[in-house]
ZADOZA-848328 format. One line per field, with one value per residue (C-alpha): residue number from 1; x, y, z. Coordinates in Angstrom, 3 decimals, always signed. Example, Ala and Ser with C-alpha at 12.3 -4.5 7.8 and 13.67 -1.06 7.14 Angstrom:
ZADOZA-848328
k = 1:2 .
c1 = +12.300:+13.670 .
c2 = -4.500:-1.060 .
c3 = +7.800:+7.140 .
This chain:
ZADOZA-848328
k = 1:2:3:4:5:6:7:8:9:10:11:12:13:14:15:16:17:18:19:20:21:22:23:24:25:26:27:28:29:30:31:32:33:34:35:36:37:38:39:40:41:42:43:44:45:46:47:48:49:50:51:52:53:54:55:56:57:58:59:60:61:62:63:64:65:66:67:68:69:70:71:72:73:74:75:76:77:78:79:80:81:82:83:84:85:86:87:88:89:90:91:92:93:94:95:96:97:98:99:100:101:102:103:104:105:106:107:108:109:110:111:112:113:114:115:116:117:118:119:120:121:122:123:124:125:126:127:128:129:130:131:132:133:134:135:136:137:138:139:140:141:142:143:144:145:146:147:148:149:150:151:152:153:154:155:156:157:158:159:160:161:162:163:164:165:166:167:168:169:170:171:172:173:174:175:176:177:178:179:180:181:182:183:184:185:186:187:188:189:190:191:192:193:194:195:196:197:198:199:200:201:202:203:204:205:206:207:208:209:210:211:212:213:214:215:216:217:218:219:220:221:222:223:224:225:226:227:228:229:230:231:232:233:234:235:236:237:238:239:240:241:242:243:244:245:246:247:248:249:250:251:252:253:254:255:256:257:258:259:260:261:262:263:264:265:266:267:268:269:270:271:272:273:274:275 .
c1 = +13.485:+10.385:+7.476:+4.951:+4.368:+1.666:+0.606:-2.419:-3.635:-3.401:-2.645:+1.006:+3.733:+1.225:-0.483:+2.699:+4.056:+0.812:+0.988:+4.544:+3.538:+0.714:+2.753:+5.745:+3.258:+4.196:+1.618:+0.114:-2.064:-2.510:-5.236:-7.347:-9.765:-13.393:-15.040:-11.644:-11.119:-8.424:-7.982:-9.343:-12.324:-12.263:-9.397:-10.109:-11.309:-8.497:-6.218:-6.538:-6.634:-8.417:-10.997:-10.755:-13.685:-12.554:-12.091:-8.997:-5.961:-3.641:-5.124:-4.435:-0.886:-0.366:-1.756:+0.310:+3.601:+2.504:+1.648:+4.861:+8.599:+9.811:+8.705:+10.140:+9.020:+9.606:+9.615:+10.934:+12.359:+11.839:+9.040:+5.723:+2.195:+1.291:+4.848:+6.214:+3.418:+4.551:+8.171:+6.926:+4.653:+7.532:+9.890:+7.189:+6.579:+10.159:+10.018:+12.707:+12.107:+13.782:+13.557:+14.371:+14.585:+14.783:+16.037:+19.336:+19.699:+19.054:+16.997:+19.985:+21.383:+17.828:+17.567:+20.951:+19.771:+16.519:+18.147:+20.518:+17.549:+15.635:+18.625:+19.988:+16.536:+15.453:+12.258:+9.845:+6.921:+7.482:+5.262:+5.674:+4.529:+5.194:+3.796:+0.372:-0.132:-1.779:+1.431:+3.736:+2.651:+6.007:+6.166:+4.038:+6.447:+9.416:+8.492:+7.720:+11.074:+12.861:+11.129:+11.921:+15.557:+15.294:+13.805:+16.234:+19.161:+17.471:+17.249:+20.732:+21.846:+20.045:+20.624:+23.419:+22.768:+19.677:+18.346:+20.491:+19.022:+20.884:+18.870:+15.551:+15.697:+17.172:+18.208:+19.802:+17.391:+14.172:+11.328:+8.850:+5.053:+2.697:-0.066:-3.303:-4.660:-3.202:-4.356:-2.534:+0.594:+0.620:+0.537:+3.348:+5.562:+5.097:+6.147:+9.370:+10.711:+13.018:+11.858:+14.412:+12.861:+9.302:+10.088:+11.622:+8.703:+6.193:+7.761:+8.297:+6.690:+4.720:+6.992:+9.925:+8.173:+10.705:+13.435:+11.714:+10.527:+13.956:+15.181:+12.534:+10.771:+12.842:+12.608:+8.924:+8.709:+10.874:+8.948:+5.569:+6.523:+5.172:+7.670:+7.339:+3.660:+1.640:-1.346:-3.608:-1.965:-1.357:-5.239:-6.027:-3.933:-5.607:-9.157:-8.368:-7.504:-9.568:-11.263:-8.065:-5.415:-5.173:-3.786:-0.909:+2.111:+4.354:+6.354:+2.985:+1.703:+4.906:+4.289:+0.597:+1.836:+4.420:+2.138:-0.386:+2.296:+3.362:-0.303:-0.753:+2.197:+1.273:-2.253:-2.116:+1.522:+3.133:+6.851:+9.742:+12.638:+15.470:+18.840 .
c2 = -15.462:-13.531:-15.807:-13.143:-9.610:-7.208:-3.711:-1.174:-2.009:+1.819:+2.702:+2.916:+1.181:-0.797:-2.240:-2.950:-5.089:-7.166:-7.810:-8.920:-11.322:-12.701:-12.917:-15.073:-17.143:-15.346:-15.376:-11.796:-9.954:-6.771:-4.620:-2.098:+0.739:-0.009:-0.241:-1.322:+2.388:+3.530:+6.769:+5.177:+3.617:+0.201:-2.067:-5.004:-8.413:-10.339:-8.970:-11.085:-8.263:-7.881:-5.024:-3.021:-1.537:+2.167:+3.971:+5.871:+5.286:+5.834:+2.894:+0.623:+2.048:+1.172:-2.376:-3.323:-2.180:-4.026:-7.238:-7.420:-8.142:-4.865:-2.236:-0.853:+2.560:+3.253:+6.723:+8.932:+11.707:+12.714:+11.045:+12.879:+12.170:+8.605:+7.457:+9.783:+8.554:+5.069:+5.762:+7.667:+4.603:+2.099:+4.265:+4.532:+0.662:-0.003:-2.026:-2.347:+0.088:+1.001:+3.835:+3.409:+6.699:+5.744:+9.212:+8.417:+4.613:+2.556:-0.658:-2.842:-0.743:-0.555:-4.310:-4.857:-2.333:-4.243:-7.606:-6.587:-5.277:-8.417:-10.459:-8.205:-8.147:-11.823:-10.469:-13.141:-10.913:-7.633:-4.621:-2.414:+1.261:+4.253:+6.918:+6.569:+6.747:+10.172:+11.701:+9.508:+8.055:+6.169:+4.514:+1.294:+0.240:+1.271:-0.771:-3.766:-3.574:-3.382:-6.421:-8.371:-7.519:-8.517:-11.896:-12.476:-11.944:-14.408:-17.153:-16.572:-16.885:-20.051:-21.484:-19.919:-21.691:-21.085:-23.440:-22.925:-22.523:-25.767:-27.590:-26.041:-26.353:-29.570:-27.685:-24.748:-22.207:-20.638:-21.392:-18.680:-18.471:-15.747:-17.604:-15.866:-17.702:-19.230:-22.794:-22.457:-21.214:-24.133:-26.629:-24.840:-24.676:-28.246:-28.924:-26.905:-27.279:-30.161:-33.138:-32.147:-28.737:-29.747:-32.435:-29.943:-27.571:-30.366:-31.573:-28.060:-26.720:-23.464:-21.657:-22.198:-20.292:-17.389:-19.720:-20.898:-17.273:-16.071:-19.227:-19.605:-16.237:-14.648:-17.776:-17.885:-14.220:-14.676:-17.904:-16.194:-12.886:-10.992:-8.174:-8.121:-6.922:-10.183:-7.988:-10.738:-13.212:-10.459:-9.622:-13.197:-13.256:-10.231:-11.673:-15.028:-13.298:-10.261:-11.113:-12.013:-9.362:-5.690:-4.447:-6.707:-5.942:-8.207:-9.546:-10.384:-12.103:-14.295:-15.204:-16.128:-18.246:-19.827:-20.876:-22.112:-24.180:-25.714:-26.615:-28.049:-30.274:-31.297:-32.197:-33.667:-35.052:-37.824:-36.758:-38.753:-36.711:-36.368:-36.286 .
c3 = +13.451:+14.514:+15.537:+15.676:+14.383:+15.941:+15.097:+15.522:+12.007:+11.085:+7.387:+6.417:+8.570:+10.845:+7.677:+5.841:+8.852:+8.989:+5.239:+5.520:+8.162:+6.157:+3.123:+4.754:+7.010:+10.297:+13.047:+13.387:+15.817:+17.748:+19.188:+17.334:+18.568:+19.008:+15.615:+14.110:+13.721:+11.194:+9.107:+6.066:+7.730:+9.171:+9.442:+7.172:+8.699:+7.060:+9.719:+12.884:+15.307:+18.668:+19.078:+22.138:+24.107:+23.438:+20.299:+21.690:+19.641:+22.652:+24.407:+21.419:+21.437:+24.974:+24.685:+21.750:+23.360:+26.566:+24.617:+22.736:+23.535:+21.895:+19.583:+16.303:+15.033:+11.435:+9.985:+7.159:+9.575:+13.247:+15.186:+15.715:+16.434:+17.284:+16.478:+19.167:+21.537:+20.840:+21.985:+24.981:+26.029:+25.528:+27.656:+30.341:+30.331:+30.399:+26.997:+24.553:+21.572:+18.457:+15.985:+12.249:+10.383:+6.624:+5.792:+7.536:+6.654:+3.408:+3.578:+4.326:+6.978:+8.605:+8.292:+10.143:+12.817:+13.344:+13.275:+15.926:+18.009:+17.871:+18.743:+21.571:+23.238:+22.374:+20.702:+19.775:+19.337:+17.684:+17.656:+14.479:+14.560:+12.510:+10.205:+8.673:+5.056:+5.043:+6.571:+4.501:+1.393:+0.843:+4.302:+3.475:+0.565:+2.622:+5.607:+3.318:+1.588:+5.033:+6.437:+3.156:+3.604:+7.168:+6.301:+3.491:+5.918:+8.299:+5.580:+4.600:+8.160:+8.751:+5.164:+3.559:+0.178:-1.902:-4.492:-7.589:-11.193:-12.131:-9.518:-10.605:-14.294:-15.915:-19.170:-17.121:-18.810:-17.709:-20.013:-20.528:-20.974:-20.121:-18.411:-17.828:-14.939:-11.768:-12.772:-16.116:-14.287:-11.969:-14.700:-16.478:-13.432:-12.632:-16.254:-16.092:-12.638:-11.919:-9.869:-7.114:-6.651:-6.873:-4.178:-1.838:-2.145:-1.846:+1.495:+2.735:+5.950:+5.532:+8.123:+5.493:+2.729:+2.990:+1.873:-1.187:-2.008:-2.027:-3.933:-6.514:-6.748:-9.398:-11.511:-11.109:-12.099:-15.167:-16.394:-16.073:-17.302:-14.297:-14.401:-18.182:-18.079:-17.556:-16.092:-16.569:-14.125:-11.503:-11.816:-11.494:-8.299:-6.870:-7.717:-6.209:-2.846:-2.958:+0.347:+2.076:+1.104:-0.087:-3.410:-4.528:-6.469:-8.462:-5.668:-3.774:-6.982:-7.072:-3.416:-4.147:-7.085:-5.051:-2.125:-4.652:-6.276:-2.996:-2.176:-5.869:-5.337:-1.902:-2.785:-6.531:-6.518:-4.567:-4.618:-3.232:-1.672:-4.039:-2.521 .
């Protein structure tokens, strides 16, 4: 399991890695050029990145390679520009690096390769680099998908059994309600989820959020109709966290609601651990 993800904060692959880290409560960081320089302006302040004393991109690249245990470079095709520079810097510094070409491998195969790289080189802090959004408009979503598969594999390796629907819902069915606010959604979820599943979530550690996301995420999505067009709730999630995250998708909304649900249970309910 990775303990930290860093990147240079550029649009595309860099930003996707940071968003995944924030989403799954993984420590994140990295160095950015002076002025938090990026191709679309400034790197947003919600990313916990260290500003360097130079605006030169190559200096930032070198620092992030140096400060990590290894670097993965993700692209759709051959390396070029800053991605190619990252590989050359890693080679020069003698640091482990891995190139994942998503044109040659699907998400699962890519995740297997990345998982092996992390384990083979005992990588605790991973530097993520790759194409910027202007060069590859699909790289952001591709990198997010890659890391979600990687984290799912990690969860299944550590805890082979996820929480079953039978454990989540007493009547074995998923009740549905298109709530329009996060507060309404939390009340509804507290009413429909079993005492056992609520107890487990209330007593969970924030670092275990991936386990509950992959266990309960689909059920939360179905119960609240997020994939069925519940735009009001997705927009409520976006508005609640507009100063902390970028534009969210359905899966991000599920995680926001799950984290809010866990906080709600911890603060407002005294729950015993149910065997």
